[in-house]
C-alpha positions as CSV (number, residue, x, y, z in Angstrom):
1,M,16.5,-17.1,-41.2
2,H,19.8,-16.4,-38.9
3,T,20.3,-18.5,-36.0
4,Y,22.1,-16.3,-33.4
5,T,23.9,-18.1,-30.1
6,A,22.9,-17.3,-26.9
7,A,24.1,-17.9,-23.2
8,V,22.4,-17.4,-19.9
9,I,24.0,-16.2,-16.5
10,G,22.4,-17.8,-13.6
11,G,20.5,-21.2,-13.6
12,G,17.7,-19.9,-11.0
13,F,13.7,-19.8,-12.0
14,G,14.4,-16.9,-14.7
15,G,17.4,-18.4,-16.2
16,N,15.7,-21.9,-16.5
17,L,12.7,-20.0,-18.5
18,S,15.4,-18.1,-20.7
19,M,17.1,-21.5,-21.4
20,A,13.8,-23.9,-22.4
21,A,12.8,-20.7,-24.3
22,L,16.5,-20.7,-26.4
23,T,16.0,-24.5,-26.7
24,E,12.9,-24.4,-28.4
25,S,13.1,-21.4,-30.4
26,P,14.3,-21.6,-34.0
27,R,16.2,-18.8,-33.5
28,F,18.8,-19.2,-31.1
29,K,21.5,-22.1,-30.4
30,L,21.8,-22.2,-26.1
31,V,25.9,-22.7,-26.1
32,A,26.5,-21.9,-22.7
33,A,25.2,-21.0,-18.7
34,A,27.0,-19.4,-16.1
35,D,26.3,-20.1,-12.2
36,L,28.2,-19.9,-9.1
37,R,27.0,-23.2,-7.7
38,E,28.5,-26.4,-8.9
39,D,25.2,-28.7,-8.2
40,V,23.3,-26.0,-10.5
41,R,26.1,-26.6,-13.2
42,L,25.7,-30.3,-13.2
43,K,22.4,-30.4,-13.2
44,L,22.3,-27.8,-16.6
45,A,24.7,-29.6,-17.8
46,R,22.4,-32.8,-17.9
47,Q,19.4,-31.1,-19.0
48,Y,21.2,-29.2,-22.0
49,P,23.8,-31.6,-23.7
50,G,26.4,-30.1,-25.4
51,I,26.3,-26.6,-23.6
52,Q,29.1,-25.1,-21.7
53,T,29.0,-24.1,-17.6
54,Y,31.1,-22.2,-16.2
55,P,31.5,-21.0,-12.2
56,N,31.0,-17.0,-13.7
57,H,30.1,-14.5,-15.9
58,E,33.8,-13.8,-16.5
59,D,35.1,-17.2,-17.6
60,M,32.1,-17.4,-19.8
61,F,32.9,-14.1,-21.9
62,R,36.2,-15.3,-22.4
63,A,36.0,-18.9,-23.0
64,C,32.5,-18.8,-24.9
65,P,31.2,-15.0,-26.2
66,P,28.0,-15.6,-27.3
67,D,25.6,-13.6,-29.7
68,V,23.1,-12.8,-27.1
69,V,23.4,-12.8,-23.4
70,A,20.2,-13.6,-20.6
71,V,21.1,-11.6,-17.2
72,S,19.1,-13.6,-14.9
73,T,20.7,-13.0,-11.8
74,F,19.8,-11.8,-8.6
75,P,18.8,-8.2,-9.3
76,P,21.7,-6.2,-7.4
77,S,24.1,-7.9,-10.1
78,H,22.4,-7.1,-12.7
79,E,24.0,-3.8,-13.3
80,E,27.7,-5.5,-12.7
81,I,27.0,-8.3,-15.0
82,T,25.3,-6.4,-18.3
83,L,28.1,-3.8,-18.2
84,A,30.7,-6.4,-17.8
85,A,29.1,-8.0,-20.8
86,L,28.2,-4.8,-22.9
87,D,32.0,-4.2,-22.1
88,R,33.6,-7.3,-23.1
89,L,31.3,-9.1,-25.6
90,P,30.6,-8.5,-29.7
91,L,26.6,-8.6,-28.5
92,K,23.7,-8.1,-31.1
93,G,21.3,-8.1,-28.0
94,I,20.5,-8.8,-24.5
95,L,17.8,-9.9,-22.4
96,V,17.8,-8.9,-18.5
97,E,15.4,-10.1,-16.2
98,K,13.2,-8.6,-14.5
99,P,13.7,-5.9,-12.5
100,L,16.1,-4.3,-14.6
101,G,17.7,-3.4,-11.5
102,H,17.7,-3.5,-7.7
103,T,16.9,0.1,-7.4
104,W,15.4,2.5,-10.1
105,A,18.8,4.7,-10.6
106,S,20.4,1.3,-11.3
107,G,18.0,0.4,-13.9
108,R,18.1,3.6,-15.4
109,R,21.8,3.1,-15.6
110,I,21.5,-0.4,-17.2
111,L,19.0,0.8,-19.8
112,K,20.8,3.8,-20.8
113,A,24.5,1.8,-21.4
114,I,22.4,-0.5,-23.6
115,Q,20.9,2.4,-25.5
116,E,24.4,4.0,-25.9
117,R,25.3,0.8,-27.4
118,R,22.2,0.9,-29.9
119,L,21.5,-2.5,-28.5
120,P,18.3,-4.2,-28.7
121,V,17.4,-5.6,-25.1
122,A,14.6,-7.5,-23.8
123,V,12.8,-7.6,-20.6
124,P,10.6,-10.2,-19.8
125,H,7.3,-9.5,-18.4
126,G,4.8,-12.2,-18.5
127,L,1.7,-10.2,-18.7
128,M,3.3,-8.3,-22.0
129,A,3.6,-11.9,-23.9
130,R,0.1,-13.2,-23.5
131,R,-2.9,-12.2,-26.0
132,T,-5.3,-11.7,-23.7
133,P,-3.6,-8.4,-22.2
134,L,-2.3,-7.5,-25.2
135,E,-5.7,-7.6,-27.1
136,I,-7.0,-5.6,-24.0
137,I,-4.7,-3.0,-24.2
138,N,-5.0,-2.5,-28.5
139,R,-8.9,-2.2,-27.1
140,V,-8.6,0.4,-25.2
141,R,-5.8,2.5,-27.2
142,Q,-8.7,2.3,-29.8
143,G,-11.1,4.0,-27.6
144,E,-13.5,1.0,-27.6
145,I,-14.4,2.1,-24.1
146,G,-13.7,6.0,-24.1
147,E,-11.4,7.6,-22.2
148,L,-9.3,6.0,-20.2
149,K,-9.5,7.0,-16.6
150,L,-9.0,4.5,-14.0
151,L,-7.7,0.7,-13.4
152,E,-8.1,-1.0,-10.4
153,I,-5.8,-4.0,-9.4
154,Q,-6.7,-7.0,-6.6
155,C,-3.8,-9.7,-5.9
156,S,-3.8,-11.9,-3.3
157,G,-0.6,-13.9,-2.2
158,W,1.9,-11.8,-3.6
159,D,3.1,-7.9,-3.2
160,I,4.2,-4.5,-4.9
161,I,7.7,-5.7,-5.9
162,N,7.4,-9.6,-6.7
163,A,4.1,-9.1,-8.6
164,G,2.7,-5.7,-8.5
165,I,6.0,-4.7,-10.8
166,H,4.4,-6.8,-13.8
167,W,0.4,-5.6,-13.0
168,L,2.2,-1.4,-13.0
169,N,4.2,-2.7,-16.2
170,F,0.6,-3.4,-17.7
171,F,-0.6,-0.3,-16.3
172,V,2.1,1.9,-18.1
173,N,1.7,0.1,-21.2
174,L,-2.2,0.4,-21.0
175,A,-2.0,4.2,-20.5
176,G,0.8,4.6,-23.5
177,L,3.6,5.2,-21.5
178,E,2.3,8.4,-20.8
179,P,4.8,9.8,-18.0
180,V,3.1,9.2,-14.1
181,E,3.6,12.5,-11.9
182,T,2.2,10.7,-8.4
183,V,2.9,7.6,-6.2
184,F,0.7,7.2,-2.6
185,A,1.1,4.4,-1.1
186,A,0.6,2.6,2.4
187,C,2.0,-0.9,3.5
188,D,1.4,-3.1,6.5
189,A,4.8,-4.2,8.0
190,T,3.0,-5.7,11.4
191,T,4.3,-8.9,9.8
192,R,6.9,-9.8,7.2
193,T,6.8,-12.1,4.3
194,W,10.1,-13.5,2.5
195,R,9.2,-14.0,-1.2
196,D,11.6,-14.4,-4.0
197,G,14.5,-13.2,-2.5
198,M,12.7,-10.0,-0.8
199,Q,11.4,-9.4,2.7
200,V,8.0,-8.0,1.7
201,E,5.1,-6.3,3.4
202,T,2.0,-8.2,4.7
203,T,-0.5,-6.1,2.8
204,A,-0.1,-2.8,1.0
205,V,-2.5,-0.4,-1.4
206,T,-0.9,1.7,-3.9
207,T,-2.1,4.3,-6.1
208,A,-0.3,6.8,-8.7
209,Q,-1.6,9.0,-11.3
210,T,-0.4,10.5,-14.6
211,R,0.0,13.7,-16.6
212,S,-3.3,13.5,-17.9
213,G,-5.4,12.0,-14.5
214,I,-5.6,8.6,-15.2
215,R,-5.0,6.5,-12.4
216,V,-4.4,3.4,-11.4
217,V,-5.6,1.7,-7.5
218,M,-3.8,-2.0,-7.0
219,H,-4.2,-3.5,-3.8
220,T,-1.6,-6.2,-2.9
221,G,-1.4,-8.6,0.3
222,D,-0.6,-11.9,1.6
223,H,-4.4,-12.6,1.9
224,I,-6.8,-10.0,0.2
225,A,-10.7,-10.7,-0.1
226,V,-10.7,-10.3,-4.1
227,N,-14.2,-9.3,-5.5
228,A,-14.4,-11.9,-8.0
229,P,-13.8,-15.7,-6.1
230,P,-12.2,-18.4,-6.6
231,H,-9.6,-16.1,-8.3
232,E,-7.2,-14.4,-6.5
233,T,-6.0,-11.5,-9.0
234,L,-8.8,-9.0,-10.7
235,F,-8.1,-6.5,-13.1
236,R,-11.0,-3.4,-13.7
237,I,-10.2,-1.0,-16.6
238,F,-12.7,1.9,-16.6
239,G,-13.4,4.4,-19.4
240,T,-15.3,7.2,-20.3
241,A,-17.7,4.9,-22.2
242,G,-17.2,0.9,-20.5
243,Q,-15.0,-0.8,-19.0
244,I,-12.9,-4.3,-18.9
245,E,-12.5,-7.0,-16.5
246,F,-10.2,-9.6,-16.8
247,H,-8.4,-12.0,-13.9
248,G,-4.6,-11.7,-14.7
249,W,-3.6,-15.3,-16.3
250,D,-6.5,-16.2,-17.1
251,A,-7.6,-16.5,-21.1
252,A,-11.1,-15.2,-20.7
253,Y,-12.0,-11.1,-20.1
254,R,-15.3,-9.4,-20.4
255,V,-16.0,-6.1,-22.3
256,V,-18.9,-3.6,-21.6
257,S,-19.1,-1.1,-24.4
258,P,-21.1,0.4,-26.8
259,A,-20.9,-2.3,-28.8
260,H,-21.2,-4.6,-26.2
261,P,-23.9,-3.0,-23.7
262,G,-25.2,-6.0,-22.1
263,G,-21.5,-6.8,-21.8
264,S,-19.7,-9.8,-23.6
265,V,-16.9,-12.6,-22.8
266,F,-14.3,-12.9,-25.1
267,N,-11.5,-15.7,-24.8
268,P,-8.9,-15.6,-27.5
269,P,-6.5,-18.4,-28.1
270,E,-3.2,-18.3,-26.3
271,L,-0.3,-17.5,-27.8
272,P,1.4,-21.3,-28.8
273,I,4.7,-20.0,-27.1
274,S,6.2,-19.6,-24.0
275,G,6.6,-15.9,-22.5
276,H,10.4,-16.3,-22.4
277,R,10.2,-17.2,-26.2
278,Y,8.0,-14.4,-27.3
279,H,10.3,-12.0,-26.0
280,F,13.6,-13.4,-27.4
281,E,12.1,-14.4,-30.7
282,R,10.9,-10.4,-30.5
283,L,14.3,-9.8,-29.6
284,A,15.5,-11.6,-33.1
285,E,13.4,-9.6,-35.1
286,Q,15.4,-6.4,-33.7
287,M,18.6,-7.7,-34.5
288,D,17.6,-8.8,-38.0
289,S,16.4,-5.5,-38.9
290,G,19.0,-3.7,-36.6
291,A,16.2,-1.2,-35.2
292,A,15.7,-1.4,-31.5
293,D,12.4,-1.0,-29.7
294,Y,13.5,0.1,-26.4
295,S,9.7,0.9,-25.6
296,P,9.3,-2.4,-23.7
297,A,12.3,-1.8,-21.1
298,T,11.5,1.6,-21.0
299,S,7.8,0.9,-19.4
300,S,9.7,-2.0,-17.1
301,L,11.7,0.8,-15.7
302,M,9.2,2.9,-15.2
303,A,7.0,0.2,-13.2
304,L,10.4,-0.2,-11.1
305,E,10.0,3.3,-10.2
306,L,6.7,3.2,-9.4
307,C,7.2,0.2,-7.0
308,E,10.4,2.2,-5.5
309,A,8.7,5.2,-5.4
310,A,5.2,3.2,-3.4
311,Y,7.9,2.1,-0.6
312,L,9.2,5.5,-0.3
313,S,5.6,6.4,-0.2
314,S,4.9,4.3,2.6
315,Q,8.1,4.8,4.7
316,Y,7.9,8.1,4.9
317,R,4.0,8.9,4.8
318,V,4.1,11.3,1.9
319,E,2.8,11.3,-1.7
320,V,6.4,10.9,-4.1
321,R,6.1,13.0,-6.9
322,L,8.4,11.6,-10.0
323,P,10.6,11.5,-11.2
324,L,12.4,9.7,-8.3
325,D,15.5,11.5,-8.4
326,A,13.9,15.0,-7.8
327,F,12.6,12.9,-5.0
328,I,14.0,14.5,-1.2
329,P,12.8,12.6,1.7
330,P,10.7,15.1,4.2
331,P,11.6,15.7,7.9
332,P,10.1,13.0,10.6
333,V,6.5,13.6,11.3
334,D,5.5,14.6,14.3
335,W,1.9,14.3,14.7
336,T,-1.2,11.9,13.5
337,P,-3.7,12.8,11.1
338,G,-7.3,13.0,12.5
339,Q,-6.5,13.5,16.4
340,P,-7.6,16.8,18.1
341,Y,-5.6,20.0,17.0
342,S,-3.2,20.8,20.2
343,G,-2.8,24.4,19.2
344,T,0.9,24.1,17.9
345,G,2.9,23.1,15.3
346,G,1.9,25.5,12.7
347,G,-0.5,23.8,9.5
348,R,-2.6,25.5,6.7
349,D,-6.3,26.4,8.4
350,G,-8.8,24.4,6.6
351,R,-11.7,27.0,6.6
352,N,-9.7,29.5,5.0
353,L,-8.3,27.3,2.0
């Protein structure tokens, strides 16, 4: 079994998850870390004796080129650092934290550059490294609840971009990466919440629909009344022959289907390794075989596109049709739906539709 050298750029939350995972895994040897802050570098040197620390990724690339790099910095810097790593290092694999980029266009450029190198890549979404969501996806794809029609998500204490990107990534995978055609969202911007370096909405409702009509309805916000107290997250999956319900990070889930007409609760044992280690070891398997699987990164990019489309939809009060690079912002809206007709301004006559 081959062991790969690895280095992490960014000593924040995601970077620490990567460093812990690399240290725990027999497939990797953590050799270096880079962070702009000296106090962070000193802390990492104490926490991981023997690693080399650097004030920036360029110094690290020159002095300690690894087999694998984990890009765990602020999303607007992902593209610059990833492209530099691809250009300067003889990489065997790369991990880029979610979101892939600060915009869908940036994320697409990152993934395209990685694919052009035919390099294995990991994007560590937590739900995709847990047994319950993976088991549920498998049940749905095997047709246990009939034809998939709807995923409803309720999530309190979070927002579209910071948690919603994980939930929408689950939706994309649940729907088998089927292309999404439309996104519509409304965000309450009367107050502002600072979370994970982002200024985000108070509450929001996001809907999206795939080409065949599979729909997601996601309600997120600071204080959402979830229909399953005391849980703060609820997923309900509806098919033509049944439904499945679970609570995000909890292990237990409930299935109602022809095989379980009265409803059955399943509580599978969790994977014995951390989510980041799971993603790194899947990456090692790809590097071993020389065959890259881009479906996880593709689903992450699709989720990022849905998040960005949701914010554009709310900003311009319009349904956004994908792909996002075809979206043209409409002119400003100067009327309010539901008000008495002024007799001017054009529009469609609903009596003659």
